[in-house]
C-alpha positions in Angstrom: -6.0 9.7 5.9 -7.7 8.2 2.9 -8.7 4.6 2.1 -5.6 2.4 1.5 -7.0 1.6 -2.0 -6.9 5.3 -3.0 -3.1 5.4 -2.3 -2.4 2.2 -4.2 -4.6 3.1 -7.1 -2.9 6.5 -7.6 0.5 5.0 -7.2 -0.2 2.3 -9.8 -1.4 4.9 -12.3 1.9 6.9 -11.7 4.0 3.7 -12.2 2.1 2.9 -15.5 2.9 6.4 -16.7 6.6 6.0 -15.7 6.7 2.8 -17.7 5.2 4.5 -20.8 7.7 7.4 -20.6 10.7 5.0 -20.3 9.4 3.1 -23.4 9.7 6.5 -25.3 13.4 6.9 -24.6 15.8 6.4 -27.5 17.6 3.0 -27.5 20.9 4.3 -26.2 19.4 5.3 -22.8 16.2 3.2 -22.6 18.2 0.4 -21.0 19.3 2.8 -18.2 15.6 3.7 -17.5 14.6 0.1 -17.5 17.4 -0.7 -15.1 16.1 1.9 -12.6 12.6 0.6 -13.0 13.8 -3.0 -12.6 15.4 -2.0 -9.3 12.0 -0.8 -8.1 10.3 -3.9 -9.3 12.6 -6.0 -7.2 12.7 -3.9 -4.0 9.7 -1.5 -3.8 6.7 -1.9 -1.5 3.6 0.2 -0.9 3.7 2.8 1.8 1.0 4.9 3.4 1.0 8.1 5.5 -0.1 7.7 9.1 -2.5 9.7 11.3 0.3 9.7 13.8 2.8 11.5 11.6 5.7 11.7 11.4 5.9 8.1 10.4 4.3 5.8 7.8 2.9 2.4 7.3 4.3 -0.4 5.1 2.1 -2.5 2.8 2.8 -5.4 0.4 5.4 -5.5 -2.4 4.3 -3.6 -5.5 5.4 -6.1 -8.1 5.7 -9.4 -6.3 3.8 -11.5 -3.8 4.0 -11.0 -0.1 5.3 -8.1 2.0 8.7 -7.1 3.4 9.4 -8.6 6.9 10.8 -5.3 8.0 11.3 -1.8 6.7 14.9 -2.2 5.8 14.2 -5.1 3.4 13.1 -2.8 0.6 12.2 0.7 -0.7 8.9 2.1 0.6 7.0 4.4 -1.8 4.6 6.6 0.0 2.1 8.7 -2.0 0.5 11.5 0.1 -2.6 13.5 -0.5 -2.6 17.2 0.1 -4.7 16.8 3.2 -2.5 14.1 4.7 -0.2 14.6 7.6 3.3 14.5 6.2 5.4 11.3 6.9 8.4 13.6 7.5 8.4 16.7 9.7 10.1 19.0 7.1 7.8 18.2 4.2 8.6 19.8 0.8 9.8 23.4 0.6 10.0 26.0 -2.1 13.6 25.0 -2.7 12.5 21.6 -3.8 12.0 21.5 -7.6 10.0 18.2 -7.7 7.2 17.2 -5.3 9.1 14.3 -3.9 12.0 13.2 -1.7 14.0 10.2 -0.9 14.9 9.5 2.7 17.9 7.2 2.8 17.8 6.3 6.5 14.1 5.2 6.2 14.6 3.8 2.7 11.5 5.7 1.6 10.4 7.7 -1.4 7.7 10.3 -0.5 5.5 11.7 -3.2 3.8 14.9 -1.9 0.3 16.2 -2.7 -0.3 13.5 -5.3 -3.8 14.7 -6.0 -2.4 18.1 -7.1 -0.2 16.9 -9.8 -0.7 15.0 -13.1 0.5 11.5 -13.5 3.2 12.7 -15.8 4.5 15.2 -13.2 4.4 12.5 -10.6 6.0 9.9 -12.9 9.1 12.1 -13.5 9.3 12.8 -9.8 9.2 9.0 -9.0 11.8 8.2 -11.6 14.0 11.0 -10.3 13.9 9.8 -6.7 14.2 6.2 -7.9 17.5 7.0 -9.7 18.8 8.4 -6.5 17.6 5.3 -4.7 19.3 2.9 -7.1 22.6 5.0 -6.9 22.8 5.1 -3.1 21.0 2.0 -1.9 21.7 -0.4 -4.8 24.8 -1.6 -3.0 23.0 -2.3 0.3 20.0 -4.0 -1.3 21.5 -5.8 -4.3 25.3 -5.4 -4.2 25.1 -3.1 -7.2 27.8 -0.4 -7.8 26.9 3.3 -7.8 25.6 4.8 -11.1 27.9 7.8 -11.2 30.8 9.6 -9.6 29.2 11.2 -6.6 30.0 14.8 -7.7 28.1 14.3 -10.9 25.2 12.2 -9.6 22.7 15.0 -9.1 23.4 16.5 -12.5 23.2 13.2 -14.2 19.9 12.5 -12.6 18.6 15.8 -14.0 20.0 14.9 -17.4 18.0 11.7 -17.3 14.8 13.7 -16.4 15.4 16.0 -19.3 15.9 13.1 -21.6 12.6 11.7 -20.5 10.8 14.9 -21.1 12.4 15.4 -24.5 11.4 11.9 -25.6 7.9 12.1 -24.1 7.0 15.8 -25.0 8.5 15.7 -28.5 7.9 18.9 -30.5 5.6 20.5 -27.8 8.5 20.3 -25.3 11.2 21.3 -27.8 9.2 24.3 -29.0 8.8 25.6 -25.4 12.6 25.1 -24.8 13.5 26.9 -28.0 11.4 29.9 -26.9 13.1 29.9 -23.5 16.5 29.7 -25.2 15.6 32.7 -27.4 14.5 34.6 -24.3 17.8 33.7 -22.5 19.9 34.9 -25.4 18.2 38.3 -25.3 18.8 38.6 -21.6 22.5 37.9 -22.0 22.7 40.3 -24.9 21.6 43.2 -22.7 24.3 43.3 -20.0 24.2 40.0 -18.1 27.6 38.4 -17.5 27.9 35.7 -20.2 31.5 34.8 -19.5 30.6 32.1 -17.0 27.6 29.7 -16.7 24.8 31.3 -14.8 21.2 30.1 -14.5 18.4 32.4 -15.8 14.7 31.7 -15.9 11.8 33.6 -17.5 8.3 33.9 -16.0 6.7 32.8 -19.3 4.2 30.0 -19.5 5.0 28.8 -23.0 2.1 27.3 -25.0 2.0 23.6 -25.5 3.1 22.5 -22.1 -0.3 21.2 -21.2 0.1 18.8 -24.1 3.3 17.5 -22.5 2.2 17.4 -18.8 -1.6 17.4 -19.0 -3.9 20.1 -17.8 -2.5 21.7 -14.6 -4.3 20.7 -11.4 -2.8 23.3 -9.1 -1.1 26.7 -9.3 2.3 25.1 -8.4 2.3 23.2 -11.6 3.2 26.4 -13.6 6.2 26.9 -11.3 7.4 23.3 -11.8 7.0 23.4 -15.6 8.8 26.7 -15.9 11.7 25.4 -13.9 12.0 22.2 -16.0 11.8 24.1 -19.3 14.3 26.7 -18.1 16.7 24.0 -16.9 16.7 22.4 -20.4 17.0 25.8 -22.1 20.0 26.7 -19.9 21.6 23.4 -20.7 21.2 24.0 -24.4 22.3 27.6 -24.3 25.4 27.1 -22.2 26.4 23.8 -23.9 26.4 25.7 -27.2 28.3 28.7 -25.8 30.9 26.5 -24.0 31.3 23.7 -26.6 34.4 22.3 -24.8 32.2 21.3 -21.8 30.2 18.1 -21.7 26.5 18.2 -20.9 27.4 16.5 -17.6 29.8 19.4 -16.7 27.3 22.1 -17.7 24.4 20.5 -15.7 26.7 20.0 -12.7 27.7 23.7 -12.8 24.1 24.8 -12.9 23.0 22.5 -10.1 25.9 23.5 -7.8 25.7 27.2 -8.7 22.0 27.7 -8.4 19.8 24.9 -7.1 22.0 23.3 -4.5 24.3 26.0 -3.3 
């Protein structure tokens, strides 16, 4: 376990990055990002992994004075270094796209291996899990209604992540996505079934992504970045091919058919 200040310093840097990314969003969805961030500001406290894992410690509120009287009073955000014992016995797996999870029973967001990811990669992970938290725990903590119909919640959360990356990454992000879309079109031109939505991903590391995410700190960064570019490319390709479907429907189909089947 590291010094407590190391955890809080890293988490503050990630939060500052998340705030900067939300400010880049277009007006029509910036308010949604600010709502998610405001929910954290009202209910999030620092958390720390424990040498007696599984389990974790609870620190002060992040944005306000004092500390929660008990764990169920708020949302605990727990940044973990790569050499920490995991607060949960399962830890992240290859199936997880982002290096984070929300545990609803514990009301805790865990950010894994925070020293192996850039602040941008950690910021989108935090905002992803924060949107899940606002959707499912908003009623308990603040009498707020869910954000989405349950069947579309996962897809809508990914649509929000892609909107963040599009606004933050600008042309560097869009150029990588365009190249992935062109690759995807060639694959489907040569025998793949294009009559129904199916997820396809290249193994290409498109140039310019380090300008979006920062210089990679670990080999796993390439895997994450390829998945995110590919998800946006599949969204663009299939939305264009099946124009009668909304982005929400396309994303839901990809999520159910590939990532969460």
